C-alpha positions as MATLAB code, in Angstrom:
seq = 'XXXXXXXXXXXXXXXXXXXXXXXXXXXXXXXXXXXXXXXXXXXXXXXXXXXXXXXXXXXXXXXXXXXXXXXXXXXXXXXXXXXXXXXXXXXXXXXXXXXXXXXXXXXXXXXXXXXXXXXXXXXXXXXXXXXXXXXXXXXXXXXXXXXXXXXXXXXXXXXXXXXXXXXXXXXXXXXXXXXXXXXXXXXXXXXXXXXXXXXXXXXXXXXXXXXXXXXXXXXXXXXXXXXXXXXXXXXXXXXXXXXXXXXXXXXXXXXXXXXXXXXXXXXXXXXXXXXXXXXXXXXXXXXXXXXXXXXXXXXXXXXXXXXXXXXXXXXXXXXXX';
ca = [
      16.688 -134.534  -31.273;
      16.358 -130.584  -30.710;
      14.163 -128.838  -33.697;
      13.434 -125.252  -34.155;
      10.114 -124.250  -35.341;
       7.846 -121.136  -34.903;
       4.472 -121.100  -33.064;
       3.093 -118.386  -35.106;
       5.307 -118.376  -38.514;
       2.872 -116.819  -40.165;
       4.502 -113.404  -38.559;
       7.766 -113.566  -40.212;
       5.966 -112.484  -43.307;
       5.844 -109.070  -41.371;
       9.705 -108.900  -41.934;
      10.082 -107.675  -45.387;
       7.914 -104.790  -45.103;
       9.606 -103.952  -41.747;
      12.694 -103.928  -43.275;
      11.659 -101.996  -46.564;
       9.358  -99.432  -44.460;
      11.633  -97.869  -42.273;
      14.030  -97.250  -45.579;
      11.623  -95.401  -47.599;
       9.503  -94.089  -45.906;
      11.731  -91.208  -45.084;
      12.422  -90.947  -48.797;
       8.778  -90.677  -49.745;
       8.013  -88.271  -47.043;
      10.862  -86.067  -48.176;
       9.853  -86.428  -51.647;
       6.239  -85.150  -50.968;
       7.336  -82.056  -48.823;
      10.243  -81.265  -51.335;
      13.314  -79.969  -50.578;
      14.472  -77.757  -47.750;
      16.589  -74.702  -47.232;
      18.346  -72.189  -45.241;
      19.114  -68.736  -45.871;
      22.710  -68.538  -45.917;
      24.679  -65.406  -46.889;
      27.504  -66.877  -48.866;
      26.871  -70.266  -50.370;
      30.519  -69.738  -51.617;
      31.857  -70.724  -48.159;
      30.288  -74.100  -48.366;
      31.693  -75.458  -51.832;
      34.321  -78.768  -51.030;
      32.701  -79.081  -47.584;
      31.400  -82.344  -48.445;
      29.019  -84.925  -46.070;
      30.658  -84.816  -42.601;
      31.205  -87.899  -41.124;
      28.429  -87.499  -38.991;
      26.121  -87.560  -42.043;
      27.836  -90.156  -43.745;
      26.819  -92.882  -40.635;
      23.211  -91.401  -40.169;
      22.104  -94.896  -42.523;
      23.422  -96.766  -39.138;
      20.827  -95.420  -37.084;
      18.353  -96.428  -39.582;
      19.968  -99.968  -39.453;
      19.503 -100.028  -35.842;
      15.990  -99.386  -35.906;
      15.575 -101.759  -38.522;
      17.582 -104.801  -36.689;
      15.654 -104.188  -33.545;
      12.131 -104.797  -35.533;
      13.160 -107.165  -37.078;
      13.931 -108.917  -33.984;
      10.817 -107.998  -32.047;
       8.806 -109.907  -34.874;
      11.235 -113.068  -34.886;
      10.329 -113.061  -31.029;
       6.419 -112.531  -31.861;
       6.610 -115.560  -34.063;
       7.832 -117.349  -31.118;
      10.760 -119.350  -31.921;
      11.164 -122.603  -30.040;
      13.161 -125.637  -29.979;
      11.169 -128.967  -30.303;
      12.304 -132.528  -28.399;
      10.619 -135.176  -29.368;
      10.950 -138.557  -27.151;
       9.796 -141.690  -27.924;
       8.885 -144.221  -24.782;
       8.229 -147.862  -26.107;
       6.114 -149.861  -23.745;
       5.567 -153.619  -23.426;
       8.481 -155.996  -25.397;
       9.126 -157.494  -28.783;
       9.805 -160.762  -30.278;
      13.292 -162.528  -29.477;
      14.257 -164.016  -33.066;
      17.726 -165.898  -34.409;
      17.993 -166.480  -38.181;
      20.031 -169.084  -39.063;
      21.002 -169.739  -42.572;
      22.200 -172.693  -44.669;
      25.962 -171.570  -46.312;
      26.359 -174.469  -47.953;
      27.925 -174.489  -51.528;
      24.352 -175.388  -53.166;
      23.616 -171.949  -51.792;
      25.189 -170.317  -54.614;
      22.376 -171.908  -57.000;
      21.142 -169.259  -59.577;
      17.755 -170.293  -59.399;
      17.051 -167.326  -57.534;
      18.613 -164.033  -58.583;
      21.620 -163.368  -57.888;
      21.898 -166.902  -55.867;
      20.014 -168.588  -53.450;
      21.693 -166.882  -50.610;
      22.022 -164.097  -52.324;
      18.288 -163.806  -52.137;
      17.721 -164.720  -48.893;
      20.193 -161.949  -47.297;
      18.069 -159.430  -49.314;
      15.080 -160.732  -47.852;
      16.165 -161.056  -44.424;
      17.453 -157.677  -44.526;
      14.348 -156.307  -45.201;
      12.325 -158.462  -42.411;
      14.948 -157.045  -39.825;
      14.247 -153.534  -40.857;
      10.327 -154.207  -40.144;
      11.234 -155.645  -37.329;
      12.222 -152.424  -35.148;
      10.845 -153.333  -31.882;
      12.429 -156.700  -31.915;
      15.847 -158.333  -30.765;
      17.610 -160.509  -33.287;
      20.612 -162.677  -33.834;
      22.481 -164.183  -36.672;
      23.601 -167.884  -37.181;
      25.274 -169.304  -40.236;
      26.199 -172.586  -40.552;
      27.224 -174.912  -43.289;
      29.327 -178.194  -41.807;
      29.688 -175.918  -38.360;
      27.526 -173.518  -37.263;
      28.891 -170.174  -36.140;
      27.426 -167.099  -34.264;
      27.372 -164.210  -36.185;
      25.135 -161.973  -33.575;
      23.026 -162.704  -30.162;
      20.019 -161.270  -30.291;
      20.115 -157.274  -30.152;
      18.329 -154.262  -31.019;
      21.169 -152.657  -33.367;
      19.464 -153.662  -36.125;
      22.234 -151.419  -38.218;
      24.899 -153.600  -36.740;
      22.883 -156.975  -37.690;
      22.434 -155.421  -41.145;
      26.257 -155.101  -41.767;
      26.705 -158.219  -40.133;
      24.467 -159.612  -42.746;
      25.857 -158.248  -45.416;
      29.144 -159.941  -45.024;
      27.564 -163.855  -45.110;
      28.832 -165.383  -48.216;
      29.066 -169.404  -49.316;
      31.204 -171.088  -47.304;
      33.763 -172.072  -49.851;
      33.991 -167.855  -50.370;
      34.975 -167.786  -46.340;
      37.201 -170.523  -46.349;
      35.397 -173.024  -44.138;
      34.622 -176.699  -44.258;
      31.423 -177.398  -46.899;
      28.249 -179.271  -44.923;
      24.567 -178.741  -44.019;
      24.233 -179.234  -40.579;
      21.015 -178.427  -39.549;
      20.904 -179.863  -36.138;
      23.863 -177.625  -34.939;
      22.434 -174.502  -36.626;
      18.863 -175.287  -34.943;
      20.553 -176.172  -31.686;
      23.062 -173.120  -31.680;
      20.336 -170.419  -32.582;
      18.222 -171.621  -29.769;
      20.733 -171.604  -27.650;
      20.985 -167.839  -27.484;
      17.406 -167.703  -26.369;
      17.363 -169.999  -23.176;
      17.725 -167.226  -21.039;
      15.505 -165.074  -22.830;
      12.643 -163.635  -21.023;
      10.875 -162.373  -23.745;
       7.124 -164.260  -24.024;
       7.753 -164.940  -27.705;
      11.218 -166.634  -29.040;
      11.243 -167.652  -32.656;
      14.153 -169.375  -34.864;
      13.874 -169.174  -38.692;
      15.985 -171.676  -40.158;
      16.552 -171.273  -43.929;
      18.628 -174.380  -45.888;
      18.253 -175.982  -49.202;
      19.709 -179.258  -48.200;
      19.651 -182.077  -46.099;
      21.471 -183.054  -42.672;
      24.826 -184.560  -43.390;
      27.177 -182.905  -40.793;
      26.890 -182.070  -36.973;
      26.663 -184.230  -34.274;
      23.319 -183.492  -33.583;
      20.193 -184.675  -34.791;
      17.702 -181.948  -36.332;
      14.712 -184.008  -34.516;
      16.353 -183.469  -31.346;
      17.409 -179.982  -31.526;
      14.119 -178.821  -32.117;
      12.485 -181.187  -29.561;
      14.881 -179.349  -26.861;
      13.582 -175.949  -28.583;
      10.193 -177.048  -28.377;
      10.596 -177.619  -24.772;
      12.358 -174.187  -24.145;
       8.861 -172.759  -25.813;
      11.005 -171.893  -28.732;
       9.336 -171.677  -32.260;
      11.556 -172.976  -35.075;
       9.964 -171.849  -38.576;
      12.262 -174.117  -41.410;
      11.966 -172.582  -45.035;
      13.212 -174.905  -47.578;
      14.098 -173.192  -50.613;
      15.079 -174.263  -54.507;
      12.750 -174.576  -57.133;
      10.724 -177.879  -57.807;
      12.805 -180.771  -59.921;
      15.983 -178.746  -59.366;
      18.655 -180.606  -59.791;
      20.790 -179.960  -56.744;
      24.130 -181.463  -54.645;
      21.801 -181.883  -51.888;
      18.644 -182.494  -52.222;
      15.916 -180.767  -49.735;
      14.843 -182.810  -46.337;
      11.461 -181.486  -47.048;
       9.935 -184.441  -44.567;
      12.627 -183.349  -41.587;
      11.890 -179.785  -41.828;
       8.044 -180.326  -41.688;
       8.696 -182.661  -38.521;
      10.791 -179.446  -37.179;
       8.414 -176.878  -37.780;
       5.512 -179.501  -36.146;
       7.211 -180.347  -33.128;
       7.704 -176.480  -32.228;
       4.325 -175.731  -33.081;
       5.413 -173.429  -35.905;
       5.196 -174.057  -39.786;
       7.380 -175.410  -42.809;
       7.787 -173.038  -45.706;
       8.698 -174.054  -49.331;
       9.866 -171.224  -51.428;
      10.236 -172.132  -54.949;
      11.363 -168.504  -56.475;
      12.552 -164.879  -54.683;
       8.427 -163.711  -54.314;
       7.676 -167.032  -52.532;
      10.384 -166.241  -50.040;
       9.762 -162.647  -49.920;
       6.183 -163.859  -48.854;
       6.727 -166.373  -46.583;
       8.665 -163.855  -44.168;
       6.035 -161.267  -44.555;
       3.672 -163.919  -42.953;
       5.793 -165.009  -40.425;
       6.198 -161.273  -39.700;
       2.045 -161.173  -39.574;
       2.134 -164.261  -37.307;
       5.255 -163.348  -34.766;
       3.509 -159.793  -33.758;
       5.630 -158.004  -31.259;
       3.572 -156.424  -28.414;
       4.244 -152.762  -28.202;
       2.788 -149.455  -27.494;
       4.728 -146.580  -28.617;
       4.048 -142.642  -26.521;
       5.482 -139.718  -28.093;
       6.436 -136.892  -25.919;
       6.800 -133.250  -27.345;
       8.595 -131.016  -25.242;
       9.244 -126.862  -26.357;
      11.328 -124.407  -25.125;
      10.718 -121.193  -25.740;
      13.192 -118.786  -27.286;
      11.492 -115.568  -27.412;
      13.638 -113.887  -24.852;
      16.542 -114.440  -26.730;
      15.622 -111.874  -29.367;
      13.710 -109.793  -27.373;
      16.934 -108.716  -25.282;
      19.375 -107.890  -28.022;
      16.015 -105.922  -29.640;
      15.640 -103.494  -26.410;
      19.191 -103.283  -26.576;
      19.491 -101.728  -30.027;
      16.366  -99.524  -29.490;
      17.759  -97.904  -26.621;
      21.139  -97.338  -28.713;
      19.306  -96.185  -31.332;
      17.307  -93.656  -29.197;
      20.334  -92.581  -27.290;
      22.430  -91.897  -30.657;
      19.021  -90.192  -32.288;
      18.876  -88.058  -29.748;
      22.720  -86.966  -28.918;
      24.938  -87.472  -31.933;
      22.768  -87.429  -34.753;
      19.967  -85.135  -33.470;
      18.464  -83.405  -36.338;
      16.918  -79.902  -36.032;
      13.803  -79.057  -36.600;
];
C-alpha cells in the first residue's frame, strides 16, 4: 500500500507567504513611492483608450511566478510515497472449530441462544488469531465441512455468519459428536503445522453417527491433534439432551487438551481467551518501509514556469524603467 507523505512537512507552511507576498509587495511598493506619471502633450487623446490586452494580462505573469515558487516549496518539503511490507517468519496454529447445530443449541439460557452466542464468540476468536489457518465444521446428525483450514479469515467469518440450527437449514437433527470431531481432525491429518487443534462446542450427548467420540479422540491424539471440548448450558437447565460431560472430559484427556464448561456467555468468552493463550502462534513479523522521492515531479514544472515567466517578462510584458 502506498501513502503520500512529506519528509519535511513544516516547509509547507511557507506556501501561504509564497502566495501572498508576490501579490502584495508590488502594491505596497507602489503605495510607498506614490503615483508614477509621464508628461504628455494632450491627455485628451487618451480618453476612451482603456487598458490594453497586454496590461490586463500582466497578473498572469505574477501567477506564473507564484505557482513556480509554490512548486519549489512543495519539492523542498520532500514529497514521497511510502510502501510498507510485512514479512511473517515462523508459523501459526492450524485450528478447526467444530460447532454443534442440533436443536438444543437453540435454547435461550444464552443470549440470543446457545448457537448465537457461540457464533459471536467464535467470530471474535477468529479475528484474534491473525496468523493461524482456521477451518470450520458443523454437525447435527451428520458432520458438514464449512471450510478447510484457511488464512482467509474474512471468508471464514462470512461462512460462520451462515451457520444456523439444523431445523433452520432443513437438515436432520441429532448430535454426532464422534463424526464432528473426526471430520475436523481429518482435515488436518496432512498438515505440517507444529500445533494442530480442534475446539468442539456442544450441549448434548452423542446420539448419532457411526463413530464413537472416544474412538475419534484416540485417532486424533495419534495424529498429535489436541481436542478442546466445550460444554455449554446452565447447570440444572432442562434440556432436550443432557450434556455428556464425562465423555467430553475423556476426549480432552486423550488428546492432551482441556475440557471446559460454559454456563453463560462470559464463561464461553473466557474459555476461548484461555485456549488462545494456551495455543500461541510462533511467528515474528518484520516491517519493511521503502520511500520513493517525488521532488523531481515538482522541480521540473517549477523550472519550466520560471523560464516562461522570465521570457514573458523580458519580451511581451517588459516594463520600461
